PDB file with SEQRES, HELIX, SHEET and CRYST1 records, atoms N, CA, C and O in Angstrom:
SEQRES   1 A   81  MET LYS ILE VAL VAL ASN ILE PHE LEU LYS ASN GLY VAL          
SEQRES   2 A   81  LEU ASP PRO GLN GLY LYS ALA ILE GLU LYS ALA LEU ARG          
SEQRES   3 A   81  SER LEU ASN PHE ASN GLU VAL LYS GLU VAL ARG MET ALA          
SEQRES   4 A   81  LYS GLN LEU ILE LEU ASP LEU ASP GLU LYS ASP GLU LEU          
SEQRES   5 A   81  ARG ALA LYS GLU ARG ILE ALA LYS MET CYS GLU GLU LEU          
SEQRES   6 A   81  LEU VAL ASN ASN VAL ILE GLU ASP TYR GLU LEU SER MET          
SEQRES   7 A   81  SER GLU LYS                                                  
HELIX    1 AA1 PRO A   16  SER A   27  1                                  12    
HELIX    2 AA2 GLU A   51  MET A   61  1                                  11    
HELIX    3 AA3 CYS A   62  LEU A   66  3                                   5    
SHEET    1 AA1 3 ALA A  39  ASP A  45  0                                        
SHEET    2 AA1 3 LYS A   2  LEU A   9 -1                                        
SHEET    3 AA1 3 GLU A  72  SER A  79 -1                                        
CRYST1    1.000    1.000    1.000  90.00  90.00  90.00 P 1           1          
ATOM      1  N   MET A   1       8.358 -25.352 -10.496  1.00  0.00           N  
ATOM      2  CA  MET A   1       6.954 -25.271 -10.134  1.00  0.00           C  
ATOM      3  C   MET A   1       6.682 -23.870  -9.579  1.00  0.00           C  
ATOM      4  O   MET A   1       7.421 -23.386  -8.721  1.00  0.00           O  
ATOM      5  N   LYS A   2       5.638 -23.232 -10.062  1.00  0.00           N  
ATOM      6  CA  LYS A   2       5.257 -21.889  -9.625  1.00  0.00           C  
ATOM      7  C   LYS A   2       4.258 -22.053  -8.470  1.00  0.00           C  
ATOM      8  O   LYS A   2       3.283 -22.797  -8.577  1.00  0.00           O  
ATOM      9  N   ILE A   3       4.524 -21.340  -7.359  1.00  0.00           N  
ATOM     10  CA  ILE A   3       3.654 -21.405  -6.177  1.00  0.00           C  
ATOM     11  C   ILE A   3       3.243 -19.961  -5.871  1.00  0.00           C  
ATOM     12  O   ILE A   3       4.067 -19.048  -5.823  1.00  0.00           O  
ATOM     13  N   VAL A   4       1.951 -19.802  -5.670  1.00  0.00           N  
ATOM     14  CA  VAL A   4       1.393 -18.504  -5.251  1.00  0.00           C  
ATOM     15  C   VAL A   4       0.982 -18.649  -3.799  1.00  0.00           C  
ATOM     16  O   VAL A   4       0.229 -19.557  -3.445  1.00  0.00           O  
ATOM     17  N   VAL A   5       1.478 -17.753  -2.964  1.00  0.00           N  
ATOM     18  CA  VAL A   5       1.144 -17.720  -1.533  1.00  0.00           C  
ATOM     19  C   VAL A   5       0.334 -16.460  -1.273  1.00  0.00           C  
ATOM     20  O   VAL A   5       0.850 -15.352  -1.417  1.00  0.00           O  
ATOM     21  N   ASN A   6      -0.921 -16.614  -0.895  1.00  0.00           N  
ATOM     22  CA  ASN A   6      -1.768 -15.519  -0.524  1.00  0.00           C  
ATOM     23  C   ASN A   6      -1.784 -15.436   1.011  1.00  0.00           C  
ATOM     24  O   ASN A   6      -2.169 -16.384   1.696  1.00  0.00           O  
ATOM     25  N   ILE A   7      -1.350 -14.262   1.536  1.00  0.00           N  
ATOM     26  CA  ILE A   7      -1.265 -14.068   2.972  1.00  0.00           C  
ATOM     27  C   ILE A   7      -2.256 -12.974   3.364  1.00  0.00           C  
ATOM     28  O   ILE A   7      -2.290 -11.898   2.768  1.00  0.00           O  
ATOM     29  N   PHE A   8      -3.056 -13.280   4.376  1.00  0.00           N  
ATOM     30  CA  PHE A   8      -4.104 -12.363   4.784  1.00  0.00           C  
ATOM     31  C   PHE A   8      -4.252 -12.428   6.303  1.00  0.00           C  
ATOM     32  O   PHE A   8      -3.881 -13.413   6.941  1.00  0.00           O  
ATOM     33  N   LEU A   9      -4.806 -11.344   6.866  1.00  0.00           N  
ATOM     34  CA  LEU A   9      -5.010 -11.268   8.313  1.00  0.00           C  
ATOM     35  C   LEU A   9      -6.114 -12.244   8.709  1.00  0.00           C  
ATOM     36  O   LEU A   9      -7.076 -12.451   7.970  1.00  0.00           O  
ATOM     37  N   LYS A  10      -5.950 -12.848   9.909  1.00  0.00           N  
ATOM     38  CA  LYS A  10      -6.963 -13.749  10.438  1.00  0.00           C  
ATOM     39  C   LYS A  10      -8.214 -12.952  10.730  1.00  0.00           C  
ATOM     40  O   LYS A  10      -8.167 -11.749  10.984  1.00  0.00           O  
ATOM     41  N   ASN A  11      -9.332 -13.650  10.689  1.00  0.00           N  
ATOM     42  CA  ASN A  11     -10.615 -13.021  11.067  1.00  0.00           C  
ATOM     43  C   ASN A  11     -10.484 -12.490  12.502  1.00  0.00           C  
ATOM     44  O   ASN A  11      -9.937 -13.163  13.377  1.00  0.00           O  
ATOM     45  N   GLY A  12     -10.980 -11.307  12.720  1.00  0.00           N  
ATOM     46  CA  GLY A  12     -10.961 -10.719  14.058  1.00  0.00           C  
ATOM     47  C   GLY A  12      -9.747  -9.799  14.277  1.00  0.00           C  
ATOM     48  O   GLY A  12      -9.713  -9.051  15.255  1.00  0.00           O  
ATOM     49  N   VAL A  13      -8.751  -9.848  13.376  1.00  0.00           N  
ATOM     50  CA  VAL A  13      -7.605  -8.960  13.518  1.00  0.00           C  
ATOM     51  C   VAL A  13      -7.925  -7.653  12.777  1.00  0.00           C  
ATOM     52  O   VAL A  13      -8.375  -7.668  11.631  1.00  0.00           O  
ATOM     53  N   LEU A  14      -7.686  -6.537  13.449  1.00  0.00           N  
ATOM     54  CA  LEU A  14      -7.954  -5.237  12.886  1.00  0.00           C  
ATOM     55  C   LEU A  14      -7.133  -5.048  11.610  1.00  0.00           C  
ATOM     56  O   LEU A  14      -5.939  -5.343  11.568  1.00  0.00           O  
ATOM     57  N   ASP A  15      -7.809  -4.546  10.571  1.00  0.00           N  
ATOM     58  CA  ASP A  15      -7.168  -4.330   9.281  1.00  0.00           C  
ATOM     59  C   ASP A  15      -7.278  -2.848   8.909  1.00  0.00           C  
ATOM     60  O   ASP A  15      -8.194  -2.474   8.176  1.00  0.00           O  
ATOM     61  N   PRO A  16      -6.365  -1.992   9.397  1.00  0.00           N  
ATOM     62  CA  PRO A  16      -6.491  -0.559   9.143  1.00  0.00           C  
ATOM     63  C   PRO A  16      -6.353  -0.182   7.673  1.00  0.00           C  
ATOM     64  O   PRO A  16      -6.997   0.764   7.220  1.00  0.00           O  
ATOM     65  N   GLN A  17      -5.511  -0.917   6.907  1.00  0.00           N  
ATOM     66  CA  GLN A  17      -5.405  -0.644   5.458  1.00  0.00           C  
ATOM     67  C   GLN A  17      -6.727  -0.957   4.763  1.00  0.00           C  
ATOM     68  O   GLN A  17      -7.191  -0.177   3.931  1.00  0.00           O  
ATOM     69  N   GLY A  18      -7.320  -2.070   5.093  1.00  0.00           N  
ATOM     70  CA  GLY A  18      -8.618  -2.430   4.509  1.00  0.00           C  
ATOM     71  C   GLY A  18      -9.667  -1.391   4.823  1.00  0.00           C  
ATOM     72  O   GLY A  18     -10.422  -0.979   3.941  1.00  0.00           O  
ATOM     73  N   LYS A  19      -9.723  -0.966   6.066  1.00  0.00           N  
ATOM     74  CA  LYS A  19     -10.694   0.057   6.477  1.00  0.00           C  
ATOM     75  C   LYS A  19     -10.489   1.363   5.717  1.00  0.00           C  
ATOM     76  O   LYS A  19     -11.464   1.993   5.306  1.00  0.00           O  
ATOM     77  N   ALA A  20      -9.237   1.781   5.522  1.00  0.00           N  
ATOM     78  CA  ALA A  20      -8.953   3.001   4.818  1.00  0.00           C  
ATOM     79  C   ALA A  20      -9.399   2.907   3.349  1.00  0.00           C  
ATOM     80  O   ALA A  20      -9.958   3.856   2.799  1.00  0.00           O  
ATOM     81  N   ILE A  21      -9.144   1.762   2.736  1.00  0.00           N  
ATOM     82  CA  ILE A  21      -9.549   1.549   1.338  1.00  0.00           C  
ATOM     83  C   ILE A  21     -11.082   1.545   1.262  1.00  0.00           C  
ATOM     84  O   ILE A  21     -11.669   2.164   0.375  1.00  0.00           O  
ATOM     85  N   GLU A  22     -11.713   0.847   2.195  1.00  0.00           N  
ATOM     86  CA  GLU A  22     -13.187   0.804   2.246  1.00  0.00           C  
ATOM     87  C   GLU A  22     -13.796   2.205   2.339  1.00  0.00           C  
ATOM     88  O   GLU A  22     -14.748   2.539   1.633  1.00  0.00           O  
ATOM     89  N   LYS A  23     -13.212   3.021   3.239  1.00  0.00           N  
ATOM     90  CA  LYS A  23     -13.692   4.384   3.424  1.00  0.00           C  
ATOM     91  C   LYS A  23     -13.484   5.218   2.159  1.00  0.00           C  
ATOM     92  O   LYS A  23     -14.361   5.995   1.782  1.00  0.00           O  
ATOM     93  N   ALA A  24     -12.353   5.069   1.514  1.00  0.00           N  
ATOM     94  CA  ALA A  24     -12.062   5.803   0.288  1.00  0.00           C  
ATOM     95  C   ALA A  24     -13.033   5.405  -0.828  1.00  0.00           C  
ATOM     96  O   ALA A  24     -13.545   6.270  -1.539  1.00  0.00           O  
ATOM     97  N   LEU A  25     -13.286   4.113  -0.985  1.00  0.00           N  
ATOM     98  CA  LEU A  25     -14.231   3.659  -1.979  1.00  0.00           C  
ATOM     99  C   LEU A  25     -15.611   4.238  -1.754  1.00  0.00           C  
ATOM    100  O   LEU A  25     -16.269   4.664  -2.703  1.00  0.00           O  
ATOM    101  N   ARG A  26     -16.052   4.258  -0.520  1.00  0.00           N  
ATOM    102  CA  ARG A  26     -17.381   4.821  -0.192  1.00  0.00           C  
ATOM    103  C   ARG A  26     -17.430   6.304  -0.487  1.00  0.00           C  
ATOM    104  O   ARG A  26     -18.444   6.830  -0.945  1.00  0.00           O  
ATOM    105  N   SER A  27     -16.301   6.983  -0.214  1.00  0.00           N  
ATOM    106  CA  SER A  27     -16.281   8.444  -0.502  1.00  0.00           C  
ATOM    107  C   SER A  27     -16.353   8.706  -2.003  1.00  0.00           C  
ATOM    108  O   SER A  27     -16.726   9.797  -2.432  1.00  0.00           O  
ATOM    109  N   LEU A  28     -15.996   7.708  -2.789  1.00  0.00           N  
ATOM    110  CA  LEU A  28     -16.106   7.828  -4.270  1.00  0.00           C  
ATOM    111  C   LEU A  28     -17.426   7.229  -4.784  1.00  0.00           C  
ATOM    112  O   LEU A  28     -17.577   6.961  -5.976  1.00  0.00           O  
ATOM    113  N   ASN A  29     -18.376   7.026  -3.859  1.00  0.00           N  
ATOM    114  CA  ASN A  29     -19.701   6.542  -4.157  1.00  0.00           C  
ATOM    115  C   ASN A  29     -19.753   5.072  -4.628  1.00  0.00           C  
ATOM    116  O   ASN A  29     -20.666   4.681  -5.355  1.00  0.00           O  
ATOM    117  N   PHE A  30     -18.787   4.288  -4.214  1.00  0.00           N  
ATOM    118  CA  PHE A  30     -18.857   2.833  -4.436  1.00  0.00           C  
ATOM    119  C   PHE A  30     -19.474   2.218  -3.177  1.00  0.00           C  
ATOM    120  O   PHE A  30     -18.826   1.475  -2.440  1.00  0.00           O  
ATOM    121  N   ASN A  31     -20.742   2.552  -2.959  1.00  0.00           N  
ATOM    122  CA  ASN A  31     -21.431   2.185  -1.703  1.00  0.00           C  
ATOM    123  C   ASN A  31     -21.826   0.705  -1.595  1.00  0.00           C  
ATOM    124  O   ASN A  31     -22.273   0.237  -0.548  1.00  0.00           O  
ATOM    125  N   GLU A  32     -21.647  -0.006  -2.700  1.00  0.00           N  
ATOM    126  CA  GLU A  32     -21.956  -1.456  -2.670  1.00  0.00           C  
ATOM    127  C   GLU A  32     -20.866  -2.272  -1.972  1.00  0.00           C  
ATOM    128  O   GLU A  32     -21.069  -3.447  -1.663  1.00  0.00           O  
ATOM    129  N   VAL A  33     -19.732  -1.659  -1.729  1.00  0.00           N  
ATOM    130  CA  VAL A  33     -18.647  -2.335  -1.044  1.00  0.00           C  
ATOM    131  C   VAL A  33     -18.995  -2.532   0.424  1.00  0.00           C  
ATOM    132  O   VAL A  33     -19.193  -1.559   1.152  1.00  0.00           O  
ATOM    133  N   LYS A  34     -19.070  -3.797   0.866  1.00  0.00           N  
ATOM    134  CA  LYS A  34     -19.440  -4.073   2.250  1.00  0.00           C  
ATOM    135  C   LYS A  34     -18.233  -4.101   3.167  1.00  0.00           C  
ATOM    136  O   LYS A  34     -18.307  -3.631   4.302  1.00  0.00           O  
ATOM    137  N   GLU A  35     -17.106  -4.653   2.682  1.00  0.00           N  
ATOM    138  CA  GLU A  35     -15.924  -4.779   3.506  1.00  0.00           C  
ATOM    139  C   GLU A  35     -14.687  -4.975   2.614  1.00  0.00           C  
ATOM    140  O   GLU A  35     -14.774  -5.609   1.563  1.00  0.00           O  
ATOM    141  N   VAL A  36     -13.574  -4.447   3.024  1.00  0.00           N  
ATOM    142  CA  VAL A  36     -12.298  -4.650   2.332  1.00  0.00           C  
ATOM    143  C   VAL A  36     -11.290  -5.209   3.318  1.00  0.00           C  
ATOM    144  O   VAL A  36     -11.110  -4.692   4.420  1.00  0.00           O  
ATOM    145  N   ARG A  37     -10.643  -6.269   2.893  1.00  0.00           N  
ATOM    146  CA  ARG A  37      -9.553  -6.869   3.673  1.00  0.00           C  
ATOM    147  C   ARG A  37      -8.302  -6.831   2.788  1.00  0.00           C  
ATOM    148  O   ARG A  37      -8.325  -7.263   1.636  1.00  0.00           O  
ATOM    149  N   MET A  38      -7.253  -6.324   3.331  1.00  0.00           N  
ATOM    150  CA  MET A  38      -5.997  -6.217   2.568  1.00  0.00           C  
ATOM    151  C   MET A  38      -5.218  -7.533   2.704  1.00  0.00           C  
ATOM    152  O   MET A  38      -5.225  -8.164   3.761  1.00  0.00           O  
ATOM    153  N   ALA A  39      -4.564  -7.924   1.642  1.00  0.00           N  
ATOM    154  CA  ALA A  39      -3.770  -9.156   1.611  1.00  0.00           C  
ATOM    155  C   ALA A  39      -2.501  -8.923   0.823  1.00  0.00           C  
ATOM    156  O   ALA A  39      -2.371  -7.909   0.138  1.00  0.00           O  
ATOM    157  N   LYS A  40      -1.568  -9.846   0.912  1.00  0.00           N  
ATOM    158  CA  LYS A  40      -0.404  -9.750   0.078  1.00  0.00           C  
ATOM    159  C   LYS A  40      -0.205 -11.083  -0.608  1.00  0.00           C  
ATOM    160  O   LYS A  40      -0.641 -12.127  -0.124  1.00  0.00           O  
ATOM    161  N   GLN A  41       0.466 -11.022  -1.751  1.00  0.00           N  
ATOM    162  CA  GLN A  41       0.679 -12.222  -2.564  1.00  0.00           C  
ATOM    163  C   GLN A  41       2.155 -12.373  -2.887  1.00  0.00           C  
ATOM    164  O   GLN A  41       2.800 -11.412  -3.307  1.00  0.00           O  
ATOM    165  N   LEU A  42       2.692 -13.563  -2.698  1.00  0.00           N  
ATOM    166  CA  LEU A  42       4.038 -13.873  -3.075  1.00  0.00           C  
ATOM    167  C   LEU A  42       3.989 -14.921  -4.168  1.00  0.00           C  
ATOM    168  O   LEU A  42       3.206 -15.866  -4.072  1.00  0.00           O  
ATOM    169  N   ILE A  43       4.793 -14.785  -5.191  1.00  0.00           N  
ATOM    170  CA  ILE A  43       4.883 -15.772  -6.266  1.00  0.00           C  
ATOM    171  C   ILE A  43       6.305 -16.308  -6.252  1.00  0.00           C  
ATOM    172  O   ILE A  43       7.272 -15.579  -6.473  1.00  0.00           O  
ATOM    173  N   LEU A  44       6.402 -17.604  -5.984  1.00  0.00           N  
ATOM    174  CA  LEU A  44       7.725 -18.221  -5.889  1.00  0.00           C  
ATOM    175  C   LEU A  44       7.891 -19.250  -7.020  1.00  0.00           C  
ATOM    176  O   LEU A  44       6.959 -19.978  -7.361  1.00  0.00           O  
ATOM    177  N   ASP A  45       9.069 -19.284  -7.571  1.00  0.00           N  
ATOM    178  CA  ASP A  45       9.394 -20.294  -8.594  1.00  0.00           C  
ATOM    179  C   ASP A  45      10.285 -21.299  -7.893  1.00  0.00           C  
ATOM    180  O   ASP A  45      11.436 -20.988  -7.588  1.00  0.00           O  
ATOM    181  N   LEU A  46       9.791 -22.475  -7.635  1.00  0.00           N  
ATOM    182  CA  LEU A  46      10.509 -23.483  -6.863  1.00  0.00           C  
ATOM    183  C   LEU A  46      11.055 -24.543  -7.804  1.00  0.00           C  
ATOM    184  O   LEU A  46      10.344 -25.028  -8.684  1.00  0.00           O  
ATOM    185  N   ASP A  47      12.306 -24.899  -7.619  1.00  0.00           N  
ATOM    186  CA  ASP A  47      12.927 -25.956  -8.443  1.00  0.00           C  
ATOM    187  C   ASP A  47      12.599 -27.302  -7.795  1.00  0.00           C  
ATOM    188  O   ASP A  47      13.437 -27.921  -7.138  1.00  0.00           O  
ATOM    189  N   GLU A  48      11.357 -27.733  -8.000  1.00  0.00           N  
ATOM    190  CA  GLU A  48      10.853 -28.987  -7.400  1.00  0.00           C  
ATOM    191  C   GLU A  48       9.772 -29.536  -8.315  1.00  0.00           C  
ATOM    192  O   GLU A  48       8.881 -28.811  -8.759  1.00  0.00           O  
ATOM    193  N   LYS A  49       9.867 -30.841  -8.590  1.00  0.00           N  
ATOM    194  CA  LYS A  49       8.854 -31.489  -9.483  1.00  0.00           C  
ATOM    195  C   LYS A  49       7.780 -32.174  -8.701  1.00  0.00           C  
ATOM    196  O   LYS A  49       6.660 -32.317  -9.190  1.00  0.00           O  
ATOM    197  N   ASP A  50       8.089 -32.615  -7.471  1.00  0.00           N  
ATOM    198  CA  ASP A  50       7.119 -33.353  -6.656  1.00  0.00           C  
ATOM    199  C   ASP A  50       6.199 -32.356  -5.909  1.00  0.00           C  
ATOM    200  O   ASP A  50       6.667 -31.549  -5.105  1.00  0.00           O  
ATOM    201  N   GLU A  51       4.899 -32.431  -6.189  1.00  0.00           N  
ATOM    202  CA  GLU A  51       3.936 -31.480  -5.610  1.00  0.00           C  
ATOM    203  C   GLU A  51       3.868 -31.560  -4.064  1.00  0.00           C  
ATOM    204  O   GLU A  51       3.814 -30.538  -3.381  1.00  0.00           O  
ATOM    205  N   LEU A  52       3.873 -32.769  -3.550  1.00  0.00           N  
ATOM    206  CA  LEU A  52       3.847 -32.940  -2.082  1.00  0.00           C  
ATOM    207  C   LEU A  52       5.075 -32.324  -1.435  1.00  0.00           C  
ATOM    208  O   LEU A  52       4.963 -31.595  -0.449  1.00  0.00           O  
ATOM    209  N   ARG A  53       6.225 -32.609  -1.975  1.00  0.00           N  
ATOM    210  CA  ARG A  53       7.476 -32.010  -1.466  1.00  0.00           C  
ATOM    211  C   ARG A  53       7.439 -30.512  -1.573  1.00  0.00           C  
ATOM    212  O   ARG A  53       7.847 -29.822  -0.639  1.00  0.00           O  
ATOM    213  N   ALA A  54       6.959 -29.978  -2.688  1.00  0.00           N  
ATOM    214  CA  ALA A  54       6.852 -28.525  -2.879  1.00  0.00           C  
ATOM    215  C   ALA A  54       5.953 -27.902  -1.803  1.00  0.00           C  
ATOM    216  O   ALA A  54       6.308 -26.882  -1.214  1.00  0.00           O  
ATOM    217  N   LYS A  55       4.785 -28.518  -1.545  1.00  0.00           N  
ATOM    218  CA  LYS A  55       3.898 -28.015  -0.535  1.00  0.00           C  
ATOM    219  C   LYS A  55       4.533 -28.045   0.841  1.00  0.00           C  
ATOM    220  O   LYS A  55       4.371 -27.099   1.613  1.00  0.00           O  
ATOM    221  N   GLU A  56       5.240 -29.092   1.161  1.00  0.00           N  
ATOM    222  CA  GLU A  56       5.957 -29.166   2.442  1.00  0.00           C  
ATOM    223  C   GLU A  56       6.989 -28.048   2.595  1.00  0.00           C  
ATOM    224  O   GLU A  56       7.086 -27.403   3.639  1.00  0.00           O  
ATOM    225  N   ARG A  57       7.750 -27.842   1.532  1.00  0.00           N  
ATOM    226  CA  ARG A  57       8.792 -26.828   1.589  1.00  0.00           C  
ATOM    227  C   ARG A  57       8.218 -25.421   1.716  1.00  0.00           C  
ATOM    228  O   ARG A  57       8.722 -24.606   2.490  1.00  0.00           O  
ATOM    229  N   ILE A  58       7.153 -25.135   0.948  1.00  0.00           N  
ATOM    230  CA  ILE A  58       6.503 -23.810   1.035  1.00  0.00           C  
ATOM    231  C   ILE A  58       5.867 -23.608   2.406  1.00  0.00           C  
ATOM    232  O   ILE A  58       5.951 -22.518   2.971  1.00  0.00           O  
ATOM    233  N   ALA A  59       5.227 -24.657   2.951  1.00  0.00           N  
ATOM    234  CA  ALA A  59       4.624 -24.538   4.278  1.00  0.00           C  
ATOM    235  C   ALA A  59       5.749 -24.212   5.298  1.00  0.00           C  
ATOM    236  O   ALA A  59       5.556 -23.370   6.175  1.00  0.00           O  
ATOM    237  N   LYS A  60       6.871 -24.851   5.185  1.00  0.00           N  
ATOM    238  CA  LYS A  60       7.990 -24.581   6.113  1.00  0.00           C  
ATOM    239  C   LYS A  60       8.477 -23.126   5.943  1.00  0.00           C  
ATOM    240  O   LYS A  60       8.784 -22.449   6.924  1.00  0.00           O  
ATOM    241  N   MET A  61       8.541 -22.665   4.697  1.00  0.00           N  
ATOM    242  CA  MET A  61       8.984 -21.251   4.469  1.00  0.00           C  
ATOM    243  C   MET A  61       7.972 -20.295   5.080  1.00  0.00           C  
ATOM    244  O   MET A  61       8.351 -19.283   5.669  1.00  0.00           O  
ATOM    245  N   CYS A  62       6.668 -20.612   4.942  1.00  0.00           N  
ATOM    246  CA  CYS A  62       5.611 -19.764   5.521  1.00  0.00           C  
ATOM    247  C   CYS A  62       5.728 -19.726   7.055  1.00  0.00           C  
ATOM    248  O   CYS A  62       5.655 -18.664   7.674  1.00  0.00           O  
ATOM    249  N   GLU A  63       5.907 -20.887   7.630  1.00  0.00           N  
ATOM    250  CA  GLU A  63       5.957 -20.980   9.105  1.00  0.00           C  
ATOM    251  C   GLU A  63       7.208 -20.324   9.682  1.00  0.00           C  
ATOM    252  O   GLU A  63       7.156 -19.761  10.775  1.00  0.00           O  
ATOM    253  N   GLU A  64       8.321 -20.387   8.972  1.00  0.00           N  
ATOM    254  CA  GLU A  64       9.575 -19.882   9.499  1.00  0.00           C  
ATOM    255  C   GLU A  64       9.853 -18.421   9.148  1.00  0.00           C  
ATOM    256  O   GLU A  64      10.595 -17.755   9.871  1.00  0.00           O  
ATOM    257  N   LEU A  65       9.275 -17.901   8.050  1.00  0.00           N  
ATOM    258  CA  LEU A  65       9.636 -16.566   7.640  1.00  0.00           C  
ATOM    259  C   LEU A  65       8.512 -15.731   7.051  1.00  0.00           C  
ATOM    260  O   LEU A  65       8.340 -14.572   7.428  1.00  0.00           O  
ATOM    261  N   LEU A  66       7.751 -16.302   6.138  1.00  0.00           N  
ATOM    262  CA  LEU A  66       6.841 -15.521   5.304  1.00  0.00           C  
ATOM    263  C   LEU A  66       5.558 -15.043   5.991  1.00  0.00           C  
ATOM    264  O   LEU A  66       5.023 -13.989   5.648  1.00  0.00           O  
ATOM    265  N   VAL A  67       5.072 -15.813   6.953  1.00  0.00           N  
ATOM    266  CA  VAL A  67       3.794 -15.540   7.596  1.00  0.00           C  
ATOM    267  C   VAL A  67       3.945 -15.353   9.067  1.00  0.00           C  
ATOM    268  O   VAL A  67       4.647 -16.121   9.726  1.00  0.00           O  
ATOM    269  N   ASN A  68       3.296 -14.339   9.604  1.00  0.00           N  
ATOM    270  CA  ASN A  68       3.227 -14.121  11.064  1.00  0.00           C  
ATOM    271  C   ASN A  68       2.029 -14.956  11.561  1.00  0.00           C  
ATOM    272  O   ASN A  68       0.887 -14.499  11.514  1.00  0.00           O  
ATOM    273  N   ASN A  69       2.298 -16.152  12.025  1.00  0.00           N  
ATOM    274  CA  ASN A  69       1.185 -17.093  12.398  1.00  0.00           C  
ATOM    275  C   ASN A  69       0.274 -16.594  13.520  1.00  0.00           C  
ATOM    276  O   ASN A  69      -0.819 -17.127  13.710  1.00  0.00           O  
ATOM    277  N   VAL A  70       0.707 -15.592  14.254  1.00  0.00           N  
ATOM    278  CA  VAL A  70      -0.119 -15.054  15.321  1.00  0.00           C  
ATOM    279  C   VAL A  70      -1.320 -14.300  14.746  1.00  0.00           C  
ATOM    280  O   VAL A  70      -2.432 -14.396  15.265  1.00  0.00           O  
ATOM    281  N   ILE A  71      -1.080 -13.546  13.661  1.00  0.00           N  
ATOM    282  CA  ILE A  71      -2.140 -12.679  13.112  1.00  0.00           C  
ATOM    283  C   ILE A  71      -2.532 -12.993  11.649  1.00  0.00           C  
ATOM    284  O   ILE A  71      -3.518 -12.461  11.140  1.00  0.00           O  
ATOM    285  N   GLU A  72      -1.750 -13.857  10.987  1.00  0.00           N  
ATOM    286  CA  GLU A  72      -1.985 -14.098   9.547  1.00  0.00           C  
ATOM    287  C   GLU A  72      -2.253 -15.575   9.253  1.00  0.00           C  
ATOM    288  O   GLU A  72      -1.773 -16.469   9.950  1.00  0.00           O  
ATOM    289  N   ASP A  73      -3.025 -15.791   8.212  1.00  0.00           N  
ATOM    290  CA  ASP A  73      -3.228 -17.111   7.622  1.00  0.00           C  
ATOM    291  C   ASP A  73      -2.729 -17.057   6.189  1.00  0.00           C  
ATOM    292  O   ASP A  73      -2.451 -15.976   5.670  1.00  0.00           O  
ATOM    293  N   TYR A  74      -2.613 -18.200   5.548  1.00  0.00           N  
ATOM    294  CA  TYR A  74      -2.192 -18.214   4.164  1.00  0.00           C  
ATOM    295  C   TYR A  74      -2.832 -19.330   3.394  1.00  0.00           C  
ATOM    296  O   TYR A  74      -3.302 -20.313   3.968  1.00  0.00           O  
ATOM    297  N   GLU A  75      -2.849 -19.176   2.087  1.00  0.00           N  
ATOM    298  CA  GLU A  75      -3.355 -20.205   1.154  1.00  0.00           C  
ATOM    299  C   GLU A  75      -2.322 -20.374   0.054  1.00  0.00           C  
ATOM    300  O   GLU A  75      -1.682 -19.407  -0.358  1.00  0.00           O  
ATOM    301  N   LEU A  76      -2.158 -21.601  -0.421  1.00  0.00           N  
ATOM    302  CA  LEU A  76      -1.242 -21.902  -1.497  1.00  0.00           C  
ATOM    303  C   LEU A  76      -2.002 -22.341  -2.758  1.00  0.00           C  
ATOM    304  O   LEU A  76      -3.030 -23.014  -2.683  1.00  0.00           O  
ATOM    305  N   SER A  77      -1.477 -21.949  -3.888  1.00  0.00           N  
ATOM    306  CA  SER A  77      -1.951 -22.508  -5.158  1.00  0.00           C  
ATOM    307  C   SER A  77      -0.701 -22.796  -5.996  1.00  0.00           C  
ATOM    308  O   SER A  77       0.288 -22.067  -5.929  1.00  0.00           O  
ATOM    309  N   MET A  78      -0.765 -23.847  -6.767  1.00  0.00           N  
ATOM    310  CA  MET A  78       0.425 -24.301  -7.502  1.00  0.00           C  
ATOM    311  C   MET A  78       0.089 -24.555  -8.968  1.00  0.00           C  
ATOM    312  O   MET A  78      -1.054 -24.814  -9.346  1.00  0.00           O  
ATOM    313  N   SER A  79       1.157 -24.465  -9.778  1.00  0.00           N  
ATOM    314  CA  SER A  79       1.034 -24.817 -11.199  1.00  0.00           C  
ATOM    315  C   SER A  79       2.376 -25.343 -11.647  1.00  0.00           C  
ATOM    316  O   SER A  79       3.400 -25.074 -11.019  1.00  0.00           O  
ATOM    317  N   GLU A  80       2.374 -26.097 -12.737  1.00  0.00           N  
ATOM    318  CA  GLU A  80       3.607 -26.659 -13.280  1.00  0.00           C  
ATOM    319  C   GLU A  80       4.428 -25.608 -14.002  1.00  0.00           C  
ATOM    320  O   GLU A  80       5.631 -25.781 -14.197  1.00  0.00           O  
ATOM    321  N   LYS A  81       3.784 -24.518 -14.402  1.00  0.00           N  
ATOM    322  CA  LYS A  81       4.453 -23.488 -15.206  1.00  0.00           C  
ATOM    323  C   LYS A  81       5.533 -22.751 -14.446  1.00  0.00           C  
ATOM    324  O   LYS A  81       6.176 -21.859 -14.999  1.00  0.00           O  
TER     325      LYS A  81                                                      
END                                                                             
């Protein structure tokens, strides 16, 4: 089962990379950009058929290693592929 983990900073946490990208886009006259938030994406191939079990395992991985719960949130999406 393929699992995509999107990790992003919590609202209210300063995002210097996002601000730098936002400033660069505006300097290139992309003035319609209101805000940029930087995120990271992990794609894991899990040897698990049961979706509930897979979600539990990925959540445990996120809590123990992949996500800094103090400043980051995450979202999961799954597929059979």
